[in-house]
FINUBA-260769 format. One record per atom (N, C-alpha, C): atom name; x, z, y. Coordinates in steps of 0.05 Angstrom, whole numbers. Layout:
! residues N
<pt at="CA" east="X" up="Z" north="Y"/>
...
! end
This chain:
! residues 83
<pt at="N" east="1587" up="1835" north="1410"/>
<pt at="CA" east="1593" up="1825" north="1436"/>
<pt at="C" east="1622" up="1830" north="1443"/>
<pt at="N" east="1635" up="1810" north="1454"/>
<pt at="CA" east="1663" up="1811" north="1461"/>
<pt at="C" east="1665" up="1819" north="1490"/>
<pt at="N" east="1679" up="1840" north="1496"/>
<pt at="CA" east="1683" up="1850" north="1523"/>
<pt at="C" east="1711" up="1843" north="1533"/>
<pt at="N" east="1712" up="1833" north="1557"/>
<pt at="CA" east="1738" up="1827" north="1569"/>
<pt at="C" east="1747" up="1852" north="1585"/>
<pt at="N" east="1772" up="1857" north="1585"/>
<pt at="CA" east="1783" up="1879" north="1601"/>
<pt at="C" east="1802" up="1868" north="1622"/>
<pt at="N" east="1802" up="1879" north="1645"/>
<pt at="CA" east="1820" up="1870" north="1666"/>
<pt at="C" east="1844" up="1890" north="1668"/>
<pt at="N" east="1867" up="1879" north="1672"/>
<pt at="CA" east="1891" up="1895" north="1675"/>
<pt at="C" east="1901" up="1888" north="1703"/>
<pt at="N" east="1905" up="1909" north="1719"/>
<pt at="CA" east="1915" up="1905" north="1746"/>
<pt at="C" east="1944" up="1913" north="1747"/>
<pt at="N" east="1961" up="1896" north="1757"/>
<pt at="CA" east="1989" up="1901" north="1759"/>
<pt at="C" east="1997" up="1899" north="1788"/>
<pt at="N" east="2007" up="1921" north="1800"/>
<pt at="CA" east="2017" up="1920" north="1827"/>
<pt at="C" east="2047" up="1915" north="1826"/>
<pt at="N" east="2056" up="1899" north="1846"/>
<pt at="CA" east="2084" up="1891" north="1847"/>
<pt at="C" east="2096" up="1897" north="1875"/>
<pt at="N" east="2122" up="1899" north="1876"/>
<pt at="CA" east="2136" up="1903" north="1901"/>
<pt at="C" east="2158" up="1883" north="1903"/>
<pt at="N" east="2165" up="1875" north="1928"/>
<pt at="CA" east="2185" up="1855" north="1933"/>
<pt at="C" east="2212" up="1868" north="1936"/>
<pt at="N" east="2231" up="1860" north="1918"/>
<pt at="CA" east="2257" up="1873" north="1919"/>
<pt at="C" east="2275" up="1859" north="1940"/>
<pt at="N" east="2300" up="1870" north="1942"/>
<pt at="CA" east="2318" up="1860" north="1963"/>
<pt at="C" east="2328" up="1831" north="1957"/>
<pt at="N" east="2323" up="1821" north="1934"/>
<pt at="CA" east="2330" up="1793" north="1927"/>
<pt at="C" east="2307" up="1774" north="1930"/>
<pt at="N" east="2285" up="1783" north="1941"/>
<pt at="CA" east="2261" up="1766" north="1945"/>
<pt at="C" east="2245" up="1761" north="1920"/>
<pt at="N" east="2248" up="1779" north="1900"/>
<pt at="CA" east="2233" up="1776" north="1875"/>
<pt at="C" east="2212" up="1798" north="1872"/>
<pt at="N" east="2188" up="1790" north="1863"/>
<pt at="CA" east="2167" up="1809" north="1858"/>
<pt at="C" east="2173" up="1824" north="1832"/>
<pt at="N" east="2171" up="1851" north="1833"/>
<pt at="CA" east="2177" up="1867" north="1809"/>
<pt at="C" east="2152" up="1885" north="1804"/>
<pt at="N" east="2143" up="1887" north="1779"/>
<pt at="CA" east="2119" up="1903" north="1774"/>
<pt at="C" east="2125" up="1933" north="1774"/>
<pt at="N" east="2105" up="1948" north="1784"/>
<pt at="CA" east="2105" up="1977" north="1780"/>
<pt at="C" east="2097" up="1982" north="1751"/>
<pt at="N" east="2102" up="2006" north="1742"/>
<pt at="CA" east="2094" up="2014" north="1715"/>
<pt at="C" east="2063" up="2015" north="1713"/>
<pt at="N" east="2052" up="2014" north="1689"/>
<pt at="CA" east="2023" up="2017" north="1687"/>
<pt at="C" east="2012" up="2043" north="1699"/>
<pt at="N" east="2027" up="2065" north="1696"/>
<pt at="CA" east="2018" up="2090" north="1708"/>
<pt at="C" east="2016" up="2089" north="1738"/>
<pt at="N" east="2036" up="2076" north="1751"/>
<pt at="CA" east="2037" up="2074" north="1780"/>
<pt at="C" east="2015" up="2055" north="1789"/>
<pt at="N" east="2011" up="2032" north="1775"/>
<pt at="CA" east="1990" up="2013" north="1782"/>
<pt at="C" east="1963" up="2027" north="1780"/>
<pt at="N" east="1959" up="2043" north="1759"/>
<pt at="CA" east="1934" up="2058" north="1756"/>
<pt at="C" east="1929" up="2077" north="1779"/>
<pt at="N" east="1950" up="2091" north="1788"/>
<pt at="CA" east="1947" up="2110" north="1810"/>
<pt at="C" east="1941" up="2095" north="1836"/>
<pt at="N" east="1953" up="2072" north="1841"/>
<pt at="CA" east="1947" up="2057" north="1865"/>
<pt at="C" east="1918" up="2048" north="1864"/>
<pt at="N" east="1908" up="2038" north="1842"/>
<pt at="CA" east="1880" up="2029" north="1840"/>
<pt at="C" east="1861" up="2052" north="1844"/>
<pt at="N" east="1867" up="2075" north="1832"/>
<pt at="CA" east="1850" up="2099" north="1835"/>
<pt at="C" east="1849" up="2108" north="1864"/>
<pt at="N" east="1872" up="2106" north="1878"/>
<pt at="CA" east="1872" up="2114" north="1907"/>
<pt at="C" east="1856" up="2094" north="1923"/>
<pt at="N" east="1858" up="2069" north="1917"/>
<pt at="CA" east="1842" up="2049" north="1932"/>
<pt at="C" east="1812" up="2053" north="1928"/>
<pt at="N" east="1804" up="2059" north="1904"/>
<pt at="CA" east="1776" up="2063" north="1898"/>
<pt at="C" east="1765" up="2089" north="1912"/>
<pt at="N" east="1782" up="2109" north="1915"/>
<pt at="CA" east="1772" up="2134" north="1925"/>
<pt at="C" east="1779" up="2139" north="1955"/>
<pt at="N" east="1794" up="2121" north="1967"/>
<pt at="CA" east="1803" up="2126" north="1994"/>
<pt at="C" east="1783" up="2118" north="2015"/>
<pt at="N" east="1787" up="2129" north="2038"/>
<pt at="CA" east="1772" up="2122" north="2062"/>
<pt at="C" east="1776" up="2092" north="2068"/>
<pt at="N" east="1755" up="2077" north="2075"/>
<pt at="CA" east="1758" up="2048" north="2080"/>
<pt at="C" east="1779" up="2042" north="2102"/>
<pt at="N" east="1785" up="2061" north="2119"/>
<pt at="CA" east="1805" up="2057" north="2140"/>
<pt at="C" east="1833" up="2060" north="2129"/>
<pt at="N" east="1836" up="2068" north="2105"/>
<pt at="CA" east="1863" up="2070" north="2093"/>
<pt at="C" east="1868" up="2098" north="2082"/>
<pt at="N" east="1891" up="2101" north="2072"/>
<pt at="CA" east="1901" up="2125" north="2059"/>
<pt at="C" east="1929" up="2119" north="2050"/>
<pt at="N" east="1940" up="2136" north="2032"/>
<pt at="CA" east="1966" up="2131" north="2022"/>
<pt at="C" east="1969" up="2140" north="1994"/>
<pt at="N" east="1989" up="2130" north="1980"/>
<pt at="CA" east="1996" up="2138" north="1953"/>
<pt at="C" east="2025" up="2147" north="1953"/>
<pt at="N" east="2029" up="2171" north="1944"/>
<pt at="CA" east="2056" up="2182" north="1941"/>
<pt at="C" east="2066" up="2175" north="1913"/>
<pt at="N" east="2083" up="2156" north="1911"/>
<pt at="CA" east="2091" up="2146" north="1884"/>
<pt at="C" east="2106" up="2166" north="1868"/>
<pt at="N" east="2120" up="2185" north="1880"/>
<pt at="CA" east="2134" up="2206" north="1866"/>
<pt at="C" east="2116" up="2225" north="1850"/>
<pt at="N" east="2090" up="2225" north="1857"/>
<pt at="CA" east="2072" up="2242" north="1842"/>
<pt at="C" east="2066" up="2230" north="1814"/>
<pt at="N" east="2072" up="2205" north="1811"/>
<pt at="CA" east="2068" up="2192" north="1785"/>
<pt at="C" east="2094" up="2188" north="1770"/>
<pt at="N" east="2115" up="2180" north="1785"/>
<pt at="CA" east="2141" up="2174" north="1773"/>
<pt at="C" east="2162" up="2187" north="1791"/>
<pt at="N" east="2176" up="2207" north="1782"/>
<pt at="CA" east="2195" up="2222" north="1798"/>
<pt at="C" east="2218" up="2203" north="1809"/>
<pt at="N" east="2224" up="2181" north="1795"/>
<pt at="CA" east="2244" up="2163" north="1805"/>
<pt at="C" east="2235" up="2149" north="1830"/>
<pt at="N" east="2210" up="2149" north="1836"/>
<pt at="CA" east="2199" up="2136" north="1860"/>
<pt at="C" east="2192" up="2156" north="1882"/>
<pt at="N" east="2204" up="2180" north="1880"/>
<pt at="CA" east="2197" up="2201" north="1899"/>
<pt at="C" east="2201" up="2194" north="1928"/>
<pt at="N" east="2219" up="2177" north="1936"/>
<pt at="CA" east="2222" up="2172" north="1965"/>
<pt at="C" east="2200" up="2153" north="1975"/>
<pt at="N" east="2184" up="2141" north="1958"/>
<pt at="CA" east="2166" up="2119" north="1966"/>
<pt at="C" east="2137" up="2128" north="1970"/>
<pt at="N" east="2125" up="2117" north="1991"/>
<pt at="CA" east="2096" up="2121" north="1997"/>
<pt at="C" east="2085" up="2093" north="2002"/>
<pt at="N" east="2060" up="2088" north="1993"/>
<pt at="CA" east="2047" up="2063" north="1999"/>
<pt at="C" east="2024" up="2070" north="2019"/>
<pt at="N" east="2025" up="2056" north="2042"/>
<pt at="CA" east="2003" up="2058" north="2061"/>
<pt at="C" east="1982" up="2038" north="2054"/>
<pt at="N" east="1958" up="2047" north="2046"/>
<pt at="CA" east="1938" up="2030" north="2036"/>
<pt at="C" east="1925" up="2012" north="2058"/>
<pt at="N" east="1926" up="2021" north="2083"/>
<pt at="CA" east="1914" up="2004" north="2104"/>
<pt at="C" east="1931" up="1980" north="2109"/>
<pt at="N" east="1957" up="1983" north="2112"/>
<pt at="CA" east="1975" up="1961" north="2117"/>
<pt at="C" east="1985" up="1947" north="2092"/>
<pt at="N" east="1982" up="1960" north="2069"/>
<pt at="CA" east="1992" up="1951" north="2043"/>
<pt at="C" east="2022" up="1947" north="2044"/>
<pt at="N" east="2036" up="1966" north="2056"/>
<pt at="CA" east="2065" up="1966" north="2057"/>
<pt at="C" east="2075" up="1991" north="2042"/>
<pt at="N" east="2097" up="1987" north="2029"/>
<pt at="CA" east="2112" up="2009" north="2016"/>
<pt at="C" east="2132" up="2019" north="2036"/>
<pt at="N" east="2134" up="2045" north="2039"/>
<pt at="CA" east="2152" up="2057" north="2058"/>
<pt at="C" east="2171" up="2076" north="2043"/>
<pt at="N" east="2196" up="2073" north="2048"/>
<pt at="CA" east="2216" up="2091" north="2036"/>
<pt at="C" east="2223" up="2113" north="2057"/>
<pt at="N" east="2215" up="2137" north="2050"/>
<pt at="CA" east="2217" up="2159" north="2069"/>
<pt at="C" east="2246" up="2166" north="2077"/>
<pt at="N" east="2265" up="2164" north="2059"/>
<pt at="CA" east="2292" up="2172" north="2065"/>
<pt at="C" east="2308" up="2152" north="2081"/>
<pt at="N" east="2300" up="2126" north="2081"/>
<pt at="CA" east="2314" up="2106" north="2096"/>
<pt at="C" east="2297" up="2093" north="2118"/>
<pt at="N" east="2271" up="2097" north="2117"/>
<pt at="CA" east="2252" up="2085" north="2136"/>
<pt at="C" east="2247" up="2056" north="2130"/>
<pt at="N" east="2256" up="2046" north="2107"/>
<pt at="CA" east="2253" up="2018" north="2099"/>
<pt at="C" east="2224" up="2012" north="2092"/>
<pt at="N" east="2215" up="1989" north="2101"/>
<pt at="CA" east="2188" up="1979" north="2095"/>
<pt at="C" east="2190" up="1955" north="2076"/>
<pt at="N" east="2170" up="1951" north="2059"/>
<pt at="CA" east="2168" up="1928" north="2042"/>
<pt at="C" east="2139" up="1920" north="2038"/>
<pt at="N" east="2134" up="1896" north="2030"/>
<pt at="CA" east="2106" up="1887" north="2025"/>
<pt at="C" east="2098" up="1893" north="1996"/>
<pt at="N" east="2073" up="1898" north="1993"/>
<pt at="CA" east="2061" up="1901" north="1966"/>
<pt at="C" east="2041" up="1879" north="1961"/>
<pt at="N" east="2038" up="1871" north="1937"/>
<pt at="CA" east="2018" up="1851" north="1930"/>
<pt at="C" east="2005" up="1859" north="1904"/>
<pt at="N" east="1979" up="1858" north="1903"/>
<pt at="CA" east="1964" up="1864" north="1878"/>
<pt at="C" east="1958" up="1839" north="1863"/>
<pt at="N" east="1963" up="1839" north="1837"/>
<pt at="CA" east="1957" up="1817" north="1820"/>
<pt at="C" east="1938" up="1826" north="1798"/>
<pt at="N" east="1919" up="1810" north="1791"/>
<pt at="CA" east="1900" up="1817" north="1770"/>
<pt at="C" east="1901" up="1797" north="1747"/>
<pt at="N" east="1903" up="1807" north="1723"/>
<pt at="CA" east="1903" up="1790" north="1699"/>
<pt at="C" east="1880" up="1800" north="1682"/>
<pt at="N" east="1864" up="1781" north="1671"/>
<pt at="CA" east="1843" up="1789" north="1652"/>
<pt at="C" east="1853" up="1782" north="1624"/>
<pt at="N" east="1853" up="1801" north="1607"/>
<pt at="CA" east="1863" up="1797" north="1580"/>
<pt at="C" east="1840" up="1796" north="1560"/>
! end
């Protein structure tokens, strides 16, 4: 039997209007938080997965990325590919 596996890639919109993918580890953490969070929302502290992303938090209810040190907000979009 051939089994298909799904790969979820989360992306963020950069200052040039281009969608950029998070690393597989960060995408995995976002998916795990979504599966385990309260339906009303929660958050993901990206620095817990990748120290280079330590200023960033994703609010799961609004699906916005928030940069703590500047207060900057950005949109997140989840994309799913089946391989």
